[in-house]
C-alpha positions in Angstrom: -157.7 145.9 10.0 -154.3 144.4 10.7 -153.3 142.8 13.9 -151.1 145.4 15.5 -149.5 142.8 17.7 -148.0 141.2 14.6 -145.4 142.7 12.1 -146.7 145.2 9.5 -148.5 143.6 6.6 -148.3 145.2 3.1 -151.7 146.2 1.8 -153.3 146.0 5.2 -154.7 148.9 7.3 -153.0 149.4 10.6 -154.3 151.7 13.3 -152.0 154.5 14.5 -154.5 156.7 16.4 -157.9 156.4 18.2 -160.3 159.1 19.4 -163.4 157.7 21.0 -166.3 159.3 22.8 -168.6 157.1 24.9 -171.5 158.2 27.1 -174.4 156.6 28.9 -177.5 156.4 26.7 -175.8 157.5 23.5 -174.1 155.6 20.7 -170.4 155.9 21.0 -168.2 157.2 18.1 -164.7 156.0 17.3 -162.5 157.9 15.0 -159.6 155.6 13.9 -156.6 156.9 12.1 -155.0 154.1 10.0 -152.2 153.7 7.5 -151.7 151.4 4.6 -149.2 150.9 1.8 -151.9 151.0 -0.8 -153.4 154.2 -2.2 -157.0 154.7 -3.0 -158.7 151.9 -1.1 -162.3 151.3 -2.1 -164.5 152.9 0.6 -167.5 150.7 -0.2 -165.6 147.6 0.9 -165.3 149.0 4.4 -168.7 150.7 4.9 -171.0 148.6 7.1 -168.2 146.2 8.1 -167.3 145.4 11.7 -164.1 146.7 13.1 -162.3 146.1 16.3 -159.5 148.1 18.0 -157.5 146.9 21.0 -155.9 149.3 23.4 -153.3 147.5 25.6 -151.8 149.3 28.6 -150.7 146.3 30.4 -149.9 142.8 29.2 -152.9 140.6 29.5 -155.3 143.5 30.1 -156.9 144.6 26.8 -159.6 147.1 26.2 -161.6 146.3 23.0 -163.5 148.9 21.0 -165.9 147.2 18.6 -168.1 148.9 16.1 -169.4 149.1 12.5 -167.8 151.4 9.9 -170.1 154.3 8.9 -167.5 156.5 7.2 -164.3 155.9 5.4 -162.1 158.9 4.5 -158.9 158.8 2.4 -156.8 161.7 3.7 -154.6 161.9 0.6 -151.4 162.0 2.8 -148.4 159.8 2.2 -145.8 159.4 4.8 -142.8 157.0 4.4 -144.7 154.9 2.0 -147.9 154.8 4.2 -151.1 156.3 3.0 -153.4 157.7 5.8 -157.1 157.0 6.2 -159.7 157.9 8.8 -162.4 155.4 9.8 -165.4 156.3 11.8 -167.1 153.4 13.6 -170.3 153.3 15.6 -172.5 150.7 17.3 -175.1 149.0 15.2 -177.7 151.0 17.2 -176.4 154.2 15.6 -177.8 153.2 12.2 -181.3 153.6 13.6 -180.7 157.3 13.2 -180.8 156.9 9.4 -184.4 155.4 9.3 -187.4 157.6 9.8 -190.9 156.3 10.3 -194.5 157.1 11.2 -196.3 154.3 13.0 -198.3 153.5 16.1 -197.8 150.9 18.8 -200.8 149.7 20.7 -200.9 148.3 24.3 -197.1 147.6 24.4 -194.6 148.2 27.2 -191.6 150.3 26.5 -189.4 147.2 26.5 -191.7 145.5 23.9 -191.5 148.6 21.7 -187.7 148.7 21.9 -187.4 145.0 21.2 -189.5 145.4 18.0 -187.6 148.4 16.7 -184.2 146.7 17.5 -185.4 143.5 15.8 -186.5 145.5 12.7 -182.9 146.8 12.3 -181.2 143.5 13.1 -179.8 144.8 16.4 -179.8 141.4 18.1 -177.0 141.7 20.6 -179.2 143.2 23.3 -179.6 142.5 27.0 -182.6 143.9 29.0 -181.8 144.1 32.7 -185.1 145.8 33.8 -186.3 145.2 37.3 -189.2 147.7 37.6 -192.7 147.0 36.6 -193.5 147.8 32.9 -197.0 149.3 32.5 -198.3 148.8 28.9 -198.7 152.1 27.0 -202.1 152.3 25.6 -201.0 154.2 22.5 -197.5 155.2 21.3 -197.0 157.2 18.2 -193.8 157.6 16.2 -194.2 160.6 13.9 -191.4 161.7 11.5 -188.8 160.7 14.1 -185.7 158.7 13.2 -185.8 155.4 15.0 -183.0 156.2 17.3 -184.5 159.4 18.5 -187.8 157.6 19.0 -186.1 154.8 21.0 -184.4 157.5 23.1 -187.7 159.2 23.8 -189.4 156.0 24.8 -186.5 155.2 27.2 -186.4 158.6 28.7 -190.2 158.6 29.3 -189.9 155.2 30.9 -186.8 155.7 33.1 -184.6 153.4 31.0 -181.0 154.0 30.0 -178.3 152.0 28.2 -174.6 151.4 27.7 -172.4 149.0 25.7 -170.2 146.0 26.6 -167.3 145.4 24.1 -165.4 142.2 23.3 -163.0 141.6 20.5 -165.7 140.2 18.2 -168.9 142.1 19.1 -170.5 144.8 21.1 -173.6 144.3 23.2 -176.3 146.8 24.1 -177.4 146.7 27.7 -180.7 148.4 28.6 -181.5 148.8 32.3 -183.6 150.9 34.7 -181.5 151.0 37.9 -177.9 151.3 39.1 -178.1 147.5 39.8 -177.7 147.1 36.0 -174.2 148.6 36.0 -171.2 146.3 35.9 -167.9 146.2 37.9 -164.7 147.0 36.1 -162.2 144.2 35.7 -159.7 146.1 37.9 -161.9 148.6 39.8 -159.6 150.2 42.3 -158.2 153.6 41.4 -156.3 156.3 43.3 -155.7 160.0 42.9 -152.0 160.7 42.5 -150.6 163.8 41.0 -147.8 162.1 39.0 -147.7 158.9 37.1 -149.6 157.2 34.3 -150.4 153.8 35.6 -153.8 152.4 34.7 -155.0 152.8 38.3 -154.0 156.4 38.6 -156.1 159.6 38.3 -153.8 162.6 38.2 -156.8 164.9 37.9 -160.0 164.5 40.0 -162.8 166.9 40.8 -166.2 166.9 42.3 -169.0 169.4 42.0 -172.2 170.4 43.5 -175.0 172.5 41.8 -178.5 173.5 42.4 -181.3 171.5 40.9 -185.1 171.1 40.9 -186.9 171.1 44.2 -190.3 169.4 43.6 -191.6 168.3 40.2 -195.3 168.1 39.8 -197.2 167.0 36.7 -200.9 166.9 35.9 -203.1 165.8 33.0 -206.8 165.2 32.3 -208.6 161.9 31.9 -212.1 162.2 30.3 -213.2 159.0 32.0 -212.5 160.7 35.4 -213.0 164.4 34.6 -213.0 165.5 38.3 -209.9 163.6 39.2 -206.7 165.0 37.7 -203.9 162.6 36.7 -201.1 163.8 38.8 -197.5 162.9 39.8 -195.0 164.3 42.2 -191.3 163.9 42.6 -189.1 165.4 45.4 -185.4 166.0 44.7 -182.9 164.7 47.3 -179.9 166.7 46.3 -181.4 170.0 45.2 -179.3 172.2 47.4 -180.3 175.2 49.5 -183.6 177.1 48.8 -184.9 174.1 46.7 -188.4 175.2 47.7 -188.0 178.1 45.4 -187.3 175.9 42.4 -190.4 173.9 42.1 -191.5 172.6 38.6 -195.1 172.3 37.5 -195.6 170.6 34.1 -198.8 170.2 32.0 -199.6 167.9 30.5 -197.9 164.8 31.9 -199.0 163.1 28.7 -200.6 160.0 30.3 -203.9 159.0 31.9 -202.1 156.6 34.2 -201.4 157.9 37.7 -198.5 155.5 38.2 -196.8 156.7 35.0 -197.3 160.3 35.9 -195.7 159.7 39.3 -192.8 157.9 37.7 -192.1 160.7 35.2 -192.1 163.3 38.0 -189.6 161.1 39.9 -187.5 160.5 36.9 -187.2 164.3 36.4 -186.0 164.9 40.0 -183.5 162.0 39.8 -182.1 163.3 36.5 -181.6 166.7 38.2 -180.1 165.2 41.3 -177.5 163.1 39.6 -176.3 165.9 37.3 -175.9 168.3 40.2 -173.2 166.0 41.7 -171.2 164.8 38.7 -167.5 164.2 39.2 -164.7 163.9 36.7 -161.0 163.6 36.0 -158.2 162.3 33.9 -156.8 158.8 34.0 -155.0 156.2 32.0 -157.2 153.2 32.2 -158.8 152.4 28.8 -161.4 150.2 30.6 -163.1 153.3 31.9 -166.4 152.7 30.1 -169.9 154.2 30.7 -172.0 151.9 32.8 -169.1 150.3 34.6 -168.3 150.8 38.3 -164.9 151.6 39.9 -163.7 152.2 43.4 -161.9 155.4 44.2 -159.6 154.6 47.2 -159.0 157.4 49.7 -161.2 159.9 47.9 -159.4 163.3 48.5 -162.7 165.2 48.2 -164.5 163.1 50.8 -162.0 163.0 53.7 -160.2 160.0 52.4 -163.2 157.7 52.2 -163.4 154.8 49.7 -166.3 155.6 47.3 -167.7 153.7 44.4 -168.5 155.5 41.3 -170.1 154.8 37.9 -168.6 156.1 34.7 -171.0 158.4 32.8 -168.9 159.7 29.9 -165.4 159.1 28.5 -163.2 160.7 25.9 -160.4 158.3 24.9 -157.3 159.4 23.1 -154.7 156.8 22.0 -151.7 157.2 19.7 -149.1 154.8 18.4 -147.2 156.0 15.3 -144.6 153.3 15.2 -146.2 152.0 12.0 -145.1 155.1 10.2 -141.6 155.2 11.6 -142.4 157.5 14.5 -140.1 157.6 17.5 -142.7 158.9 20.1 -143.8 156.3 22.6 -147.4 155.1 22.5 -149.7 157.3 24.4 -153.2 156.9 26.0 -155.3 159.2 28.2 -158.9 159.3 29.2 -161.0 162.3 30.2 -164.1 161.1 32.1 -167.1 162.0 34.2 -168.7 159.8 36.9 -171.3 159.8 39.7 -171.6 158.0 43.0 -173.2 154.6 42.6 -175.6 155.4 45.5 -177.1 158.2 43.4 -179.8 156.8 41.1 -179.0 157.5 37.4 -181.7 158.8 35.2 -181.8 160.4 31.8 -183.4 163.8 31.4 -186.4 164.1 29.1 -184.6 165.9 26.2 -186.2 163.9 23.3 -189.7 165.3 23.5 -192.7 164.0 21.7 -193.3 165.6 18.3 -195.6 168.6 18.6 -198.5 167.9 16.3 -199.7 171.1 14.7 -202.5 171.5 12.2 -205.0 168.8 11.1 -204.3 165.3 9.8 -206.5 162.9 7.8 -207.5 159.7 9.4 -209.9 156.8 8.6 -212.6 155.6 11.1 -212.1 152.0 12.0 -214.6 149.4 13.4 -214.7 145.8 14.3 -215.7 143.4 11.5 -219.0 144.3 9.8 -219.7 147.3 12.0 -220.8 150.6 10.5 -220.8 152.6 13.7 -218.1 151.7 16.3 -218.0 153.8 19.5 -217.7 153.5 23.3 -220.0 154.9 25.9 -218.4 158.3 25.8 -218.9 158.6 22.0 -215.2 158.0 21.2 -214.3 156.3 18.0 -211.3 154.4 16.6 -209.2 156.0 13.9 -206.1 155.2 11.9 -204.2 158.4 10.9 -203.1 158.2 7.3 -199.5 158.8 8.4 -199.7 155.3 9.9 -198.9 153.4 6.7 -199.7 150.0 8.1 -202.7 149.0 6.0 -203.4 146.0 8.3 -204.3 148.3 11.2 -207.7 147.4 12.7 -209.9 148.8 15.4 -208.3 146.7 18.1 -204.9 148.3 17.3 -206.2 151.9 17.5 -206.9 154.3 20.4 -210.3 155.7 21.4 -210.3 159.2 20.0 -212.7 161.8 21.4 -215.0 163.6 18.9 -215.2 167.4 19.1 -218.9 168.5 19.1 -220.1 172.1 18.7 -222.2 171.7 21.9 -222.1 169.3 24.9 -223.4 168.9 28.4 -224.9 166.5 30.9 -227.2 164.5 28.6 -227.7 167.5 26.3 -225.9 169.0 23.3 -225.0 167.8 19.9 -224.1 164.1 19.1 -222.6 162.9 15.9 -220.6 159.7 15.5 -218.5 159.4 12.3 -219.0 156.1 10.7 -216.5 153.3 9.8 -214.6 154.1 6.6 -215.2 157.9 6.8 -212.3 160.2 6.4 -212.0 162.5 9.4 -209.8 165.4 10.3 -207.9 164.9 13.6 -205.9 167.2 15.7 -204.1 166.5 19.0 -204.7 167.6 22.5 -201.9 169.9 23.6 -200.0 168.8 20.5 -199.6 165.3 22.0 -199.1 162.7 19.2 -200.6 160.0 21.5 -203.9 162.0 22.1 -205.9 162.5 18.8 -209.2 164.3 18.7 -211.6 164.1 15.8 -212.4 167.6 14.5 -214.8 166.8 11.7 -215.2 164.8 8.5 -214.0 165.1 4.9 -215.5 164.3 1.5 -213.3 162.8 -1.2 -213.6 161.2 -4.6 -215.1 157.9 -3.3 -217.3 159.7 -0.7 -218.7 162.7 -2.7 -220.7 165.5 -1.1 -224.4 165.0 -0.3 -225.6 167.5 -2.9 -224.2 167.6 -6.4 -221.9 170.5 -7.2 -222.2 172.8 -9.0 -225.8 172.0 -9.9 -226.9 172.0 -6.2 -224.3 174.3 -4.8 -227.0 176.5 -3.2 -228.1 173.6 -0.9 -226.9 173.0 2.6 -228.0 170.6 5.3 -227.4 167.0 6.3 -228.5 163.6 5.1 -228.0 160.4 7.1 -227.8 156.8 6.0 -229.9 154.0 7.4 -227.9 151.4 9.2 -227.1 148.5 9.1 -226.9 147.9 5.4 -228.8 151.0 4.2 -228.4 152.2 0.6 -228.5 155.5 -1.2 -232.3 155.7 -0.9 -232.3 155.0 2.8 -231.8 158.2 4.8 -233.2 161.0 6.9 -232.6 164.5 5.6 -232.9 168.1 6.7 -231.8 170.6 4.0 -232.1 174.1 2.8 -231.9 175.4 -0.8 -231.0 179.1 -0.8 -231.4 179.7 -4.6 -233.0 183.1 -4.8 -236.7 183.0 -5.6 -236.7 179.2 -5.3 -235.8 178.8 -1.6 -236.8 175.4 -0.1 -236.7 174.0 3.4 -236.8 170.2 3.0 -237.2 167.4 5.6 -237.3 163.7 4.9 -238.0 161.0 7.4 -237.1 157.5 6.1 -239.7 155.9 8.4 -241.4 157.7 11.2 -241.5 161.5 12.0 -242.2 162.1 15.7 -242.6 165.7 17.0 -243.2 166.7 20.6 -244.3 170.3 21.6 -244.5 170.8 25.4 -246.8 173.8 25.1 -247.9 175.9 22.1 -247.3 175.5 18.4 -248.0 178.2 15.9 -247.7 177.9 12.1 -248.0 180.8 9.7 -248.3 179.9 6.0 -248.2 182.7 3.5 -249.7 180.6 0.6 -251.4 177.3 0.2 -250.9 174.1 2.3 -251.4 170.7 0.8 -251.2 167.6 3.1 -251.4 164.1 1.6 -251.7 161.1 4.0 -251.5 157.7 2.4 -253.1 155.9 5.4 -255.2 157.0 8.4 -255.2 160.6 9.7 -256.2 161.3 13.3 -256.5 164.6 15.3 -257.3 164.6 19.0 -257.7 167.4 21.4 -257.7 165.9 24.9 -258.9 168.8 27.0 -259.7 171.6 24.6 -261.6 172.6 21.6 -261.0 172.2 17.8 -261.8 175.2 15.6 -261.6 175.3 11.8 -262.4 178.7 10.2 -262.5 179.8 6.6 -262.6 183.5 7.0 -263.0 184.4 3.3 -264.0 181.2 1.8 -265.7 177.8 2.2 -264.9 174.5 3.9 -265.2 171.3 1.9 -265.2 167.9 3.6 -265.3 165.1 1.1 -265.2 161.3 1.6 -265.7 158.3 -0.7 -267.8 156.1 1.7 -269.1 158.2 4.6 -268.8 161.2 6.8 -269.9 160.9 10.4 -270.4 163.6 13.0 -270.9 162.4 16.6 -271.5 164.2 19.9 -272.5 161.7 22.6 -275.6 159.9 21.4 -276.3 162.4 18.6 -275.0 161.2 15.2 -275.2 162.6 11.7 -274.1 160.1 9.1 -273.6 161.0 5.4 -273.2 158.3 2.8 -273.6 158.3 -1.0 -277.1 156.9 -0.4 -278.3 159.5 2.1 -278.0 161.3 5.4 -279.1 159.9 8.8 -279.7 162.0 11.8 -279.9 160.3 15.2 -280.4 162.0 18.5 -282.5 161.7 21.7 -284.1 165.0 20.8 -284.0 166.9 17.5 -285.0 170.6 17.3 -285.5 172.4 14.0 -286.0 176.1 14.3 -286.2 178.4 11.3 -286.7 182.0 12.3 -288.1 182.8 8.9 -289.1 179.7 6.9 -288.5 175.9 7.2 -289.0 174.0 3.9 -289.1 170.2 3.6 -289.5 168.7 0.2 -289.3 165.2 -1.2 -291.0 162.6 -3.3 -292.5 161.3 -0.1 -292.3 162.9 3.3 -293.0 160.5 6.2 -293.3 161.9 9.7 -293.8 159.3 12.4 -294.7 160.1 16.0 
């Protein structure tokens, strides 16, 4: 752009008009109308380049508008040898709106997150003037949001806001959390006068009052303290009459931190308060800029008091067509809104978190070498697949609750998905920062337990021994529902323990075969043992011996013979007793 304080230069763009819109916590937009003696300028040579416009109302007092070209338009209009062009310029922050990402930040404050995103985009001219305590956010998800919207959301949730400071050579982003972060204008004193266009004159001034929120209450649920709701409360100071009828209750507050819930409720009431008392007017001072303070002397709407205000929004309009031979004098006017500096500024929460609908795939994470990684509540660490950072480890992930089909106080179902497993996650109340594991998925590298289609009639579950177990190390309970070949299968990799508090009944419609590779023991501690073959015989067979013992009476059978020992032996045959042998010895 040419220097408009110097004579017109052939082949150089010269500004003849400016329309600019500035607002707190929003990237400004400048629309510059310019002329040049050359036709068909190459737009690519301008895009992404810095541009500076100076509005001068009084010698020695300049207002600079600095930005970066995002659009260059050739209007195709020629006037007195000058071709017209339109240039749209924005702050470097605006270009964050053209980048979309899915990522997760762990244990970072809002300021730390903003610094990282700004740095990623080369937005280095930034000042943070934050006085309040910054509580680390355990888990912050960006999901299909452009980076600018994401930054706006983080700031709105954290009570932060921003504005810009311009010089001839650069613009600086200033992020703050209180009215103390606003700056004083170079010439702050202004007056309301009906006629005139001096820089210190407002020839239009209006104040307003409107109803707002009464009390804002928020609540949420913390599974680590299930009987203590996470709650916050904010009370409006400027709500107007009948504010008690305009209470707001919001669920969830989307945090498990009581301090954060309280802050968010307060931010909501402060945002309502300040917007219920916005003022506005028309003036001729180009240094009216969002985030800057001015003094209104003899405020006609406040009994002539001197009141200090902060500029909230400005529409600038400047015109100087002398470069195209115009005869109209240069003109500038500003339409603006403002608020009393004593009223805390806060942005309303209009950039809401993405509402997560449906189920998303995630991978279970664990610390080095672990196969099962969980906390005392059975929560696990997961990395959603939409978080494309492959370097994510367990320490960078949130504890995610696992949905079980049944749960209670030390009773219910318990299943912990293992490290490396693909799981399906949903989100509590659609909150992208609160994932819940719904179940597990098979995939090409983790195929189903039973081969399909050859074993498609089977259902059940098979575990894997840990740590370091292989495909042959497992417990299994399964069912095969193939008609005519139904099977109920149970496999214990090591020990099978069964406890029955009272009775056990088994009914077997066919045969039962039991093979024990080591010892077999059956004990009845207080009752009897009965074995009956109602329609057949009983065979007891041993390789070395069979021994029957009742107290001191013992019958021992070995391959060599049978020995009967007892204090007294009675043989009673109601019909006949026959004893035969090669030799029969009877000793008294």
